[in-house]
N, C-alpha and C positions, 0 to 999 in steps of 0.2 A: 673758634672755627670760622673760616672765611665763608662768604656767601657762595663761592664756587663749591666749597666742600659741602655746604648744606644742600645745595642743589644736587650734587652727585649722590649724596646719601639718600635723599628722598626718591630720586629717580631709580636708583638701583633696587632699593628694598620695596618701595610701594608704588613705583611708576607714577609719581606725582610730577606734573609738568612744572617747569621753572620759567618764569618770565622776569628778566632783569633789565634794568636801565641804570641811570645814575642813582646813587644811593643817598638817602637822607635819613638821619637818625633824630627822633624826637624823644626826649627823656621826660618821664612822668614819675613824680614821687608824691606820696601823701603829705610830705612836709614841704613840697614846692609851692609855687605861686603861679596862677594863670596869667599874671602880668610878665612872667619871664618868657624868654624866647624858646626855651626848651631845646636848644641846640647842643647842650652839653650836660653831663651828669651833675655839674656844679650849679647849673641854672635850670632845673627842671620845672615844667609846669606842674600843676597840682591835680587836675582832673582829666579823666579820659573823655568826659563829655565835651570839654573844651577842645581836645585834640580832634575828635570826630566832627563836631559841629562847626569848628572854625578853621583849624590848622590844616587839615587834609586838602582843603580847597584853595589854599594860598599859593601865590606864585612862588616858584622855587621848590614847592613840595608836590603840587599836582603834576601827575604824569611821570613821576620818578618812582623808584623802588623805595618804599618807606618802611623803616623799622621803628615801631613804637616801642621804646625800651621802658618797660615797667620796673621801677625800682622797688626795693623791699618794702613790705608793709601791706596794709589793708586799703584798697582803693574803693571807697564807697561811691556807688553811682547815684547821682542826684536825680537822674531820670533814665529811662531806657536808652541804652546806647544804640542809636539808630544809624546804621551805615547804609546810606542811600545810593551812593555812587563812588566809583573809584576810576582813575585813569591809568593806574599802574598797580604793581603789586604792593599790598600793604600787609606787613607782618606785625602782629601784636605779640610780644614775647617778654619773658622775664629777663631782665638785664643781668647778664653774667650768671644765670641760673639761680638768682636770689629767690627767696620765698615771697611769692606774690599772691595776694588774694584779691579778686574782684568780687564785690559784694553788692547784692541788690537790696540792702537793708540799712538800718541805722544801728549804730553801736549804743548800747546802754551801759554806762559806767557802773561799776559795782556800788558806788556811793548812792545811786538812785534806789537801791534795794534796801528795804527795812523789814523787820519782823512785824507780823500782824498783831495789832493791839486792839482793834475793834472787836468787842466781845460778841457782837452778832455774827461777824465773819468767823471768829474762832469757834463759836458754837456749831457752825455748819461744817467745819473741817473735821476729819477723823481725829481721834485722840492722838494717834501716833504721829500726826503731821503738824499739829498746831504750833509747835515750837520750831518746826523746820521750814515751814512755808514762808517765803518772802513776798512782799508786795511792792509794786511800782505804780505811781501815778503817771499814766501814759501821757496825759495832757501836759503835765509839768515836764515830762521828758521830751516833748516836742513831737509826739506821735498822735495824729488825729485819724488817720486812715486805718481802721481796724479790719478792713475787708469784710467779706460776707461769708457766713457759714453756708456752704453749698453741698449738694449731693455729691458723693463720690462712689466709685465702684463700677458696676457693670456698664461698659461702653462709654465711660466718661473720662475725658482728659481734664483732670481736676485743676481748678485754680484755688489755691489755698487761701484761707484768711491770714491775718497776721500770725506768723509762727515765731517760735523762740528757739535759738540755737546757742548752746554754751560750749565754747572751745571746739566749735565745728561739729558738735553732735546735736541732732535734732531732738527736741522735747516733743511730747505728744499731749494732745488734749486729754484731760483727766477722763479715764474710762474704767469700767469694771464689767467683767473680770479683766485682770491685767493680761492674762495669757489665753485662757480658754473662753468658752461661750456658755450662755444660758439657753437651755432648751425651752421652746414654746410648749406649754402644757396643753392648751386648748385654744380654739378659735371660735368664740361665741357666735360670731356673725357669718361663719363659714369662710372658705378659702378666699373668697373675693372681698371679704370685709376688711376693716382696718383696726380691729381689736384683737388682742391676744392675752392670755394669762401665762404666768411663769412662777417659779419658786426661787426667790433670791435670799432666802434665809432671814428675812426680816429687815434687811438693810434698805429696802425700798421706802421705808418711812421717810428718809431724808430726800429721796428722789422727788417726792411730791412737792418739795419746797423749791426746787430748781426753777429758774426763770426761762431757760432756753435749752431744754434737754433734747438730745438726739439719740438715736439708736443706729447701730451698724450691724448688719447681719447677712446671712444667706437664707432668704425667706422661703424659697421653694426648691431651688436647685443648688447643687454643690458647685456650680460653675457661674452663678449669677449673684454677686454681692451688691449691696447698695446701702448707703446711709440715708436715714429718713428723719425728718423732724417729728417731735412728739407733741401731741396736742394736750394729753392729760395722763397723769399717773395716779391710779387709785391704789394706795397702799393697803387698803382694807380688803379689797377683792383681788389684789395683786394682778391688776390689769393695766396694760398700756394701750392708749388710743393714739393712732398715728394721725398726723396732719395730712399726709398723702399716702396713697397705697403703693406697695412695692411694684416694680416693673412687671413681675409675674404675680403670683398669688402668695398667700400665707400657707404654711403647713406646720404640722406638729413635729417637734424635733426629736432626733434619735442620736444626737451627738454624745459620745461617751469618752471623756478624756482619759479614762483608765485603760483604754484600748487603742493606743496610738496606731497599731497596725491591724486592728480587727474591727474597724467601724462598719456600720450597716452599709449595704450596697444596694444597687438597683434604685427603685423609686423611693426608698426610705432615706431621703436626703433632705437637706435644707431644714428650716425651722429652728435656727439658733442665732443668737445675737449678743451684742454688748451694749451697755449704755455709755454714752459719750457726752462730753462737754458738761460735766457736773462738778461744781466746786466740792461737793461732799465726797467725791471719789478721788481727790488728790491723796492717795494712800501709799505712794512710793516715790523715790527720787526719779526725776525725769518727766514729771507730769506738770501741766500748767492749766490755768483757767483764766479767761478774761471776762470780767464783769463789764458788759458792753454799755450798760446804763450809766455807770459811774466811771467808766474808762479806767478800771484798775486791773493790773496784771498780778496774778498770784502764781508762784512757781516754787516747786521743791527742787533745788539744784541737784543735778546728777554728777556733781564733782566728788572727788574722793572723800572730802570732809562734809559734804552735803550743805555747803554754804558758799559764799562768793567772796573772793579777795580781789585786790586791784590787778592781779595778774590774770584773772579769768576774763575771757573775751566773750561778751554776750551780745548777740545781734537779734533784732526783730526784722523780719522780712517786710519789704514795702513794695517793691516793683513787681508788676505782673510778669512782664517779659524783661529779662536782663539785657539781652542783645537781640536786635533785629537786623538782618542783612537782606536788603532788597535785591531783586534780580539785576538791577543796574550796577551793583557792586560785585566785581569779579576779581579773581586772583587775590583773595583775602585769606590770611592764615593766622591762626591763634596757636601759640606754642608755650608750653612750660608754665601755665598759669592755673591757679585754682579759682573756679567760678562757683559761687554758692549763694544761697538764701534768695531764691527767686520764687515768687508765689506760683507762677505757672511754669514757663519754660526757661531753660538757661539760654539757648540760642534758638531763634526762630528764623528760618530761611524760606524764601518764597521764589520758586523757579530759579534757584541759585545755580551759578556756574563757577567751577574752579575754586572751590572753597576747601580749605584744609584745616583740620584740628589735629594737632600732634602733641603728644606728651602732656595732655591736659589732665586736670582733675575737675570733674563736675559733680556737685553733690547738693543735697538739700533743696531740691526743686519739688514743686507740687505736681507739675506735669512732666513732660519729656525733658531730658537733659539737652538733646539736640533734636529739633523737629524741622525737617525740610519737606515742604509740601509742593504739589504741582509737578512741574517737569524739571527736576534737579539733575544736573549733569556734572560729572567729575567732582563730586563732593566726597571727601575722604576723611575718615575718623581713624586715627592711627595712634597706637601705643599709649592710650589714655586710660585713666582710672575713672569709672563712672559708678557711683554708688549712692545709696540713700536718696533715691529719686522716685518720681512717679514712673514714667517710662524712661527707657534708656535712649537709644538712638533710633529715630523713626525717619526713614528716608524713602522717597518715591521719585522715580524719574525714568526717562527714556520715552520712546515713541512706540506704543504697542501696536498701533495700526500698521506701521512699517517695520516693526521689530528692530528698532534702532536702539543700541545699547545706551544705558545711562552712564556707564563707566563709574558708577558709585562704588566706593570701597570702604568696608568696615573691617579693619584688620588689626590684630595684635593688641587688642584692648582687654582690660579686666573690668567686667561689669558684674556687680553683685548688689544684693539688697535693693533691687528695683521693686516696683509696686509697694513703695513704702507705706502709702495710705491708699487703700483700694486695690483690688486685685485685677479683675478681668479687664483686658485691653491695655493694661500697663506692662507691655512686653519689654524684655531687655533689649531686643532689636526687632524693629518692624520694617520689613523690606518690601517695596512695591515697584511696579513698573517693569522694566526690561533689563536683564543682565546686570544685577548688582552682585558684588562678591563679598561674602562674609567669611573671613578666614582667620585662623589662628587666634581666636578670642577665647577667653576664659570667662564663662558665665555660670553663676551659681547663686543659690539661695534667693530665689524669687518666688513671690506668692503665686504667680501664674506662669505663663509661657515665657521661655527664654528667647526663642526666635520664632516670629510669625512672618510668613511670606505670602505674597500675592503677586500675580503677574507671571512673566515668562523668562526662561533662560537664566535664572539665577544659579549661582554656585555657592553652596554652604559647605565648607571643607576645613579640616584640621582644627576644629574647635573642641574645647574641653568643656562639657556641659553636665552639670550635676545639681542635685537637690533643688529641682524646680517643682512647681505646682504644690508647694508645701502647705498651702492654706486653701487648697481647692480640690475638687474631684473632676473627672471627665476632662482632662487637660493634657497637653503634651509639652514636653520640654522644647521640641521643635514642632510647629503646629501650623496647619493650613486646612482649608475646607470649603465645601459648597461651591465648587466651580469645576466645569469640564475643560475650560479653555486655558487654565494656567499651566501650560505645558513647557517641556524643555528644561525643567529644573532638576538639579543634581544635588544630592546630599551624600557626601563621601568623606572618608578618612577622619571621622570624628570619634571621640570617646564620649559616650553618653551613659551615665550611671546614677544610681540612687535617686531615681525619680519614683517616688512611692506615695501612695494615698494615705493621708492621716485623718481624713474627714469623711463623713458619709457620702455615698454616691458611687458613680461608676469609677472603674480604675483609671489611673493616669498612665501615660505612655511616654517612652523615650521620644518616638516620632509618632505624631497623631495625624492621620489622613482622615479628616472629618467630612461627613455628609457628602459622600460621593466624589471627593477629590480624586482626580485622575492624572495618570501619566507622569509620576515622578520616578526618578531613578535613585534608589537607596543602595549604595554599594560601599564595600571596604570600610565599614564602620565597626567599632567595638562597643557592644552593649553589655552592661552587667549590673545586676542587683536592681533592676527596675520592676515595677508591677507587671507591665507589658512592654516589651522592647519596642514594638511597632505594630500598627494595625492598618487594615484597609477597610475603611468605613463605607463599603458599598460602591467604591469607585472602580474605574476601568484602567487597563493598560499600565498599571504600576509594576515596577520591576524591583524586586528585593533580592540581591545576590552578593556573594563574597563577603558576608558579614559574620562576625563572631557574636553569638547570642548566648550569654552565660548567665545562669542562675536567675531566671525570671521568677517572680513571686506568684504571679497568676497564670500567665501563658507567655510563651515567647512571642508569638504572633497571633493576633485575633483578627478574623475577617468576618464580614457579614454582607448581606444583600439588602440593605435597608431601602434601596431604591425600588426593590420588587414589591415592597409594601407601601407604607405611607409616603416615603421618599420626599424629594424636593424637586420633582420633575418640572413643574410649571416654572418655578423660580430659575432652575438651571437652564431651561430652554429659553427663557427670557434673556438671561445673560449671554447665552450662545448667540442669539439673534442680534445682539448689540456688538458682536465681535466679527471682524472681517475674515472669518474662518474659511470662506469659500474663495478667497482670492488666490491667485497663483502662488504668491509668496507664502501664505499660511499653509496652502496645500502641500507645497514642497517641504516645508519645515515640520508640519504635523499632519501627515497623511491620514492617520486614523481619526483625527478630529474632523477632517473633511467629510468623512462618510459616516459620522456617528449616528445620524438620524436614519440611516438605511437599515439599522438593526434595532434592537430594543435598547435604547441608550441608558435606561435605568438599570439594566442588568450588569452585574459586576464582571464583564467579560474581559479577557485578555490579560489578566494579572499573572505574573510569573514570580515564583519563589524558588530559587535554585542555587546550588553550590554555596550554602550557608552551613556553618557548624554550630551545633546546639549542645549545651549542657544544662540540664535541670535536675532538681531533686525528683525522686520518684513521685509520680502523680501529677506533675506539672506538664501540661501539653506543649508540644512544639507549635502546632497550628491548631487553634480552636475555631471551629466553624459555628458562628452564632446564627442559627436558623436551619431550616430544613431545605434539602435539595441544593445545597451549595457545593457539595463535593464533586465538582465537575471540572475536568481539565480545561474546558473552554472558559470557565470562570476563574479558577485558581489552579494554575499548572505548577504543582509543587513536585520537584524531582531533584535527584542527585544531591540531596542534603545529607549531612552526617550528624549522627547523634553520638556524643561522647558519653561514656558511662562512668568516668572517674575524673576528678579534678586533675589527676596526674597526666591527663592527655594535653594539658597546657603547661607551659614552662613555669609560671609563677603567678597564679591568679591573685594572690594576696598583694602582689606588687603590680597588678594591672599589666602583667606581661603574658599575653595570650598567644605567644608563638606555639605552634602545634607540636605535639610529641606523640610517640607511641602509635597507637592505632589511628589517631586523628592525623598524624603526620603522614602515615602511609596513604590514607584516603586523600589528604591534601596534595600529595605528590601526583597521584593518578588523576585527580580532578583539576589540577593546575590552580589550586587555591593559593592566592597571593599571601605573602607575609603580612600578618595583621599590623596595622599602624601602631607604633609604640607610644606610650604616654608622653615621652619627652619630645615627640614629634608633633604634638598638638598643643594648642594654647599659644600665648605670646612668645615670639622669638626674640623680643627685646624687653628690657626692663620698662615697666609702664609708669605713667604719671609724671608729674613735674620733677625736675632735677632735685629739688630740695627734699622731696619725699623719698626719692631713690637713694639719696645719700644717707638719710636717717633711718630708713626702713631696715629692720633686722631680718636676716635670712632665717625663715622659719623651717625650711626643709632641711632634713638631715640625710646624708647619704647612708643608705643601708645596703648591705650585701645580701641579695636574695638567697634564701636557703637552697641547699642542693636539692635538685629535683629527685624524687624517688625513682627507682628503676621501673622500666615498663614491665608490666605483668601480663602474662598470657593465661594465667590461671582463671578459673571460673568457680562459681559457687555451686555446690551440688544442688540439683533441682529440688523444689519442694515436693514432698511426698503426697500431699493432699491434692486430689484432683476435683475440681468443681463438678457438680453433677451434670450429666448430659440431659438432653431434652426428654420429656415424657413421651413425645412422639419419637419412636426409634429413628435415628438418622445415620446409623452405621458406626457410631463412635462406641457403642456398647451392644451386647446381645439384645435381641428383640424379646422383651418379656411379655409383650401383649400377645404375640403369636409365636411362642417358643418352639412349636412343633413343625413350623414351616421348614421344608427341606432347604439345604444349603446351596442348592443350585437352581438356576432359572428364575423366572418372574411369576409371581402368584397373585391371584385375585381372591378376595373374600368379599362376596356380594350378598347383602341381606335382603335386597328387594330389586327385582328387575322386571317390571311389568311387561315390556315388549318381548323379552326372552327369558321366561321363568326358569328354563333349564340351566341358565347361567348362574342361578343363585347357589350359594354355598362356596366351597373352597375349590378352586381349579387352577391348574397351571396355565399361564397365558403364553401361548405359542409365539405371538408377535413380540411380546416383551422379552421372551427368552431368546428369540432370534436376534434381537437388537444387541444383546450381550453387554449392555451398560446399565449402571444404576440409574442414570438420568433417563434413559430410554424406557426402562421399566416403570419408573414412578410417573412418567408422563402418561402412561396408559390408564391410570386410575380415572382421570377426568374423561378420557375418551370412552372408556367402558361405561361410565355413568351416563354419558350422553347416548351411547348405543342402547342402553337400557331404557331410554325415554326421559332422562333427567328427572327422576322421581323426587318430589319434595320430601318424601318420607323414607327415602332409601339412600344408601351410600355404598361406594365401592372402595375397598382398601386394596392398594397394590403394595406388595412386599418383594424386595429384591433379595433373594435367598442368600447369595454369597456374603452380604454385609448385614442383612436384617433391616436395612433402611426401608421406611414405608411412608406413604401419604394417603390421603383420602380424596375421592371425587364425590362431590355432594353439592347441595344447594347451600349458599351462605358462607359466612366467615366464622372460623372456629378458634378457640384457644385450646392448647394442650398444656396442662400445668399440674404442679404438685401442691397448689394452694398459695394463697397470697401472704397472709400474716401468720399462718400456721401450716404445718406440713400435713398433706393428705396422701393416700396411696397413689393418687394421680387420676386425672379425669380429662376427657376431651368433650368440650361443650361449645354451644354457639356463643359468639361474642355479641350478645343482644344489644349492648350499649352502642357498639360501633355500627351495627346494622341499623339501629334507630336514628343515630345522630350523625354518622359519617358516611352513609351510603356504602358501607363495607360489604353488603350483599352483592353489589354490582360493580365494585371497583377493587381490583386486586391491590393496587397501590395503597388505597385507604385501609384495606384489611391488614396487609402485611406491616404497615407502619405502626401498628398497635403494640407489637411485642415489646419494643424497648421502653416506651413510656410506662406501660403496665408493670414491667419488671422494676423499673425505678420507683414507681408509685408504691410498690409492695416492699420497698426498702432495699432493693438490689441484693436479695439473698443469694449467697453462693450456691446453695443446694436446692434452689427452687427457680429454675429458669422458666421462661415463658416462650411458647411457640404459637405464632399465628399461622393459620392455614386457610387459604382461599379455595373453597371447595370446587368452584367451576373450572379451575385450572389445575388444582392439586399443588400449587406453589406454596411454599412455607418459608418462614423466617423465624430464627430462634434468637432470643435475647437472654443473656445470662452472664456469668463470670468467665473471664479468661479468653485467651486466644487459642483457637482450634485450627488444626491444619488437616487438609484432606489431600493425600498423595495417592493418585489413582494407579500410577505405575512407577516403579523405581528400579530399573535394571541394575544400577550400580549397588544398591543396598535394598534387597528385597524386604528386609526386616522393617524398613521405613514405610512400607505401603500401608494404607489404611486411613482412618479418620481418628485423630488423637488430640488431646490437650497438650499444648506446647509448654511442658513444665520447665524445661531448661530455659526457654526464652522468658518465661514469667519471672524466674529468679534472677537471670543475668541480663535481660534486655527489657524488662518492664513491659512485656508484650500485653499483659493483662490490663494496663492503663494507657498505653501509648498505641493508638491505632496504627500510625504510620510504621512503628516498629513491628507490630503484628503483621501488617501487610508485607513488610520486608522479609519476613520468614518464608513467605511463599517463594520468593526468588532464591532464598538460601537453600531450601529443600530441592527446588527444581535443579539448581546447579549441582547439589550434592548427588542427585539421582542421575546425573549425566547430561543435563541440559537438552533433553529431547523435545523438539517443538510439538510433537504429538502427544506429550504427556504433561499437560499443565498441572500446576499445583494451586490450590485455593486456600487462602487464610481467612478465617472467620473471626472478626472482632466482635465477640458476643455482647459486650456492654452496649453497643450501639446497634446490634443486629445487622451489621454490615459485613461485606466480604470483598476480597480482591483475588483475582486469578492471574497467575503469571505463567507463561507470557500471555 
């Protein structure tokens, strides 16, 4: 391909600028000599360090377009490749697509490896590995820099010590357990101490003999891991003492490997660990240990025959940073190369400009594959394979003050197995600054977050993301948080699936908006088989629309108002004050941010959830409100969403084809729901990685013909015959058994004590209530009559509406009407003395009425024992129990529908007994069925929460 063709290709697909002048080719070969001129493939130089340090600045090279042609083989860097300045375009690439490896380490010939003969060492090895483990004298092999064992995990960009790689595959420091974790049994000195006990089945006898043991674990939270050095192992008391305390505290463990999808949740998290860096735990292939005192390497090879031959390629990492590109070096490109074995980062860029990585493979780094800090502009990572690294691609740039775009692009890459050692903060992609584009990437199998973003106006689109957060909890495949000012960001047209929690702690999410994150647009995505598809963690002005949300395991969307409680208000206000949000530019771009302090900024106001399509199994909520008082449209305006009741409403979910069918398609047509993005429209548009890998890579995907979709069905299931029991306080849903002899017309009082008007005592027809002619008007009279009687503390007034039998009481205090808690009684109405004593329920209607639902849940949510709270001073009441109940006051089109009834058909066919939004939707359904009369509203009561909704 000519240079013109290369330029056209880059410009058309990825908008990469091309700068050309005269062309110079420099050839580099592992078999060359630095005394050659490098001007031809027959006279190549030997080292890249010589090219960068000497040749790029020579006359005849400087100022031209330079192609550094790397010829086949392993190019071992003698020191960090430090590109400090360029005066023209410099392209480092594989010559004619040959297999090229640039390595930050030293090769160890197989002849350096020998079986262990020292009896003291053999005795420390497990029985199964004594004849498998090989040793190397590192000093004799020319290696003196063993690096330093450092902390890794929570918030750390790790610099690895000397690591070992065989045939391109990383080995790991010997650890146990090899897959799972050990629970902490007790913490003798308390959570802030540094000792803990455990049960290792007796194998800790050998741990006490180790000279430099470490542990790695999740000590208190399922989102904060850390490795720590060990001071002492007591194998008699099975106690480990740490040299330093965890970042947070210690806790007792609840990890259960037998329950990969049923781990403990909530605060029952953390408290599990592994032991690391122990010779006695080399118990399987792929593990190694370094005796730092005697400078000996011990390794059990992870080759098919578990030994080494002359054809095996073994490297020890040496360089901390493999390549550094300074801000004075611009228009630099790396193409078609494998870079590997770097103790920290593969590429480190500082305030870089116009740097491109295309068709690369970057692997086996301790830290990020590519890290560009400061104000990076026009940095592009394209069509590359990035795997077995710490972090993937971490880039920040642009001018936030003036909202000037960074023009950074991360596109068409395959990124997997990031967070190789240590989880939290080792993101597959970390994007910061202003207007970066993350598109058409395939990210999967990361211990923690796939994409983390900060800053403004970023676009995250057409990515395929799955199996993230697989070693963590309370994590998002796409994740950001704790900022009000990171606005203008868009997440669209992505497939996000199989993000599921396997460890104790809070659920994981497809998209996680953490700690009051605000104002992101989430649209046109396809979510499936995640714990929670997305959440709103107390933030404001977020919009979730036009998404497919299929088969959530916990809830489709979870929202909360954490800012109303403990929140992070002081921190968030501090960040706000350091942002120029009051300037004209920011005001025009983010008008809601401009006025954020004029309202209650910690309140989750302005969130919108609309025109999404949901499918879940019965019992899984579409929107879960975590907290009281959140179901307000000024907080979370959820409307015009569709709930599918069958997988047949999608074309082929098993093949990730979520085009709408049947009832969903009808809804989609009227709601203008766009065609969901297809699986073959997300992820890389080009083959990824260097040419040599693309040629040898076998195609693993097989074309399948999706099964024929089943026909649409309009049939429904016959409604259940069992009706949950109605309230003991008659509410019109059943005959009044407390006052069965009350006439069926008018409004009636039963007054037991009326000091101011004794003649009103007894049973009397209430003329005012009767004249009102409505159930609501009649029941409101109970409290009025009690006040008229002098508000006696020892008396009460009962109002009964004859036509329906509904009743309430006017009296002092807060009451329960119930059939019993743990066992059934005939029924009783009594004072709620606990709420009166502890929750001011005698004087607060809201505090009284909110008692019904938690009390019913406390009693086991019995179907036949609902609870009703009654606030005597107003006669208001609220019932909590099973099912969705509907009150139709007037139904001219279907008189048989009038009344107050359990929605049996909805419970069987629409899950109204478990899905509050579906229950509320039945109010609209019956209102329309009855003729859509504005003066005849219909109310749906979702009894499990004691809530209701009237339409219109």
